[in-house]
Every structure is written in C-alpha cells, then in structure tokens.
N, C-alpha and C positions, 0 to 999 in steps of 0.2 A: 466472486462475489461483488470485487471491484469492478470489473471488467459491466457486469449486470448495471451498476448503478449508475456508471458512468452513461451505460447508454441509454437508462432510464432519464436521466437529466440530461443530455441531449434532447430527447422528445418530449420534455417536459411534463413527465409524468409524475407526479406526486409522492407514488411509493419508492424512488430513487432514494429518500431520505432514510425510509426503513431499512436499507440495506446500507447505506452509509455507516450509519448509527451502528448496525451489527458489526461493523470492520472495529470499530473503534474496542468492542468487547473481546477484541484479540490482538487487541496492541498490548505490548507489554511496556513494564515500568524505564523500560532503554529506549523503546521507541520503535522497534522493530514489531513488525506483526506476524504472528504464528498459526499455527493450524492448519495451513493449507495440504492438501493431501496431495495435489498436483499444480501445475503450472501448465502455462501455453507451450514453453519451451522444454517441458519434462524435465525440468531443473531440479535436483536433489541436496540434500544436506544444507549448506549454509547460504546456497547459490538459489536452491527455494525461497529461502526467507529473504533475500535480496530482491528479487522477483517479487515476491508477494507485497512486503513494502512497497516497492515503487508503484505498485499496481494500486495500492491502497490509495497512497498520495494522490494519483491523479484523479481519482472517486473522489476524493476529501478537495480536492481543487476547485470542484464545482460549487460550491459553498464554503467559501474562505472564512467567512465570519464565522460560520459556525463550528469548522473544523479547527482554527488556527493554531490551537495548543496543539494538538495532535499532528497535524503536518509540520511542523516545527521540529518535534521530536524525533519525525519519521524520516525527515531528512536530515537531521541532526546525525541521526544514526545511520542514514545510509552512506553520508560522507565519510564517516568514521570506518565503513567496512572498506574502502579504497586502498586497494594493494600497491605495493611499489610499482611506479611506473602509470597510474593512474586506471587500473582497472580492476575490474570484481572478480575475476575466475572465468567461467566460462559465459557466465549470462553479459 
C-alpha cells in the first residue's frame, strides 16, 4: 500500500492520499506500522515491521505537512530498532 501511494503521488493522482491515509490506521502508538502480510524482500517477524514502517514513511513524505506527526513517530521508532553496530538485521 505504501508503494502504491508513493507511485500515485509521483503521478499526481488524487487517490494517493486515500492510500496514505489508510496506512495511518495501521500505525501503532509506538510509531511502527503493522499488519503487512508480506514485503518486497519477503522479510518476516520484526524485520517485516521495520520494512513496512520504512515504506510507510516514504509514502507519507510525499505530503509532509499532512503526515508530519506520523512521520516523526515512525522515524523515532525506526531509529530505536537499530541494532548494535548500526544495522536492522536482515533488512
């Protein structure tokens, strides 16, 4: 959904906001975005949540004013997931 929203924003299609808004419903209070069943890298577990959250951020960056709170919460969560040595695991 995040990739679709980003693609629609790139094409200046008005329905992009509909998909970006829908991603907001999956954002948890901590900032992560859940409920994805698969990812483009077939990540699983916590790595799927990292990837899903990052793609959600990318979609929201197309309308930073509207999604500023969502972006900041997700970035804060994403930064908190960095492992010792500066990586996220397999993603």
